[in-house]
N, C-alpha and C positions, 0 to 999 in steps of 0.2 A: 504494500500500500504506500502511496506517495504522500508527501507532506500536503500536497494540494487536496488530495482526497480526505486526509485527516482534518484539514481546515474546513472542508465542506461539511463534514460530520459535526465538528465543533460548532460551526455556525448554525446548523440545523438544530442542534441541541439547545443552543443559547436562545434561538427564536422560540423554541417550544417552551422553555422556562419563562421567557418574556410573556407569552400568551397565558401561561398558568398564573403568573403573578397578577396580570391584568384581570383575569377571571376572579381570582381571590379578592382583589380590591373591589370589584363590582358586586360580589355576592355577599360580602360581610356587612353587617350593620354596626359592628364594633369600630368606632372611629379610630381608635389606637391601632387596631389591626389593619384597617383600611389605609392609614397613613404609612404603616410599615410596608405593606405590599406595593403601594405607589412608589415609595422610595426604592424598593427592590427592583421594580419595573424600570424606573429611571436609570438605575445602575446597569441593568441588563441591556437597556437600549444603547448605552455607551459601549458595553462589551460587544454587542452585535455590530455596531459601527466599526469598532476596532478590528474585529474578526473579518468583516467584509473588506475593509481596507487592505488587510494583509492578504486575503484571498485574491483580491483584484491584482495586487502586486504579483503574487505567484502566477496567476493566469497570464499576466502580460509578460512575464519572464519565465515561461514554462520550461524552456530548455535549460535554464540555469538552476531552477529550484524544484524540479519534479520529484527528487528523491531526498532532498535535504533542505533545511530551511530554518 
């Protein structure tokens, strides 16, 4: 498995976690829990953006980073 494939899997997992946090924030009536999940969602949005940035880099430099990165 290449680094690019690993990054794709990591990005998908982060997006899944983001969706889960958003759902938790929407479904709870506990304001403290809602705030916690909203903060976790915000953090995960940043993580997804960073992973996407790295994945885009790997895709544009495929020959250089297909097996290491």
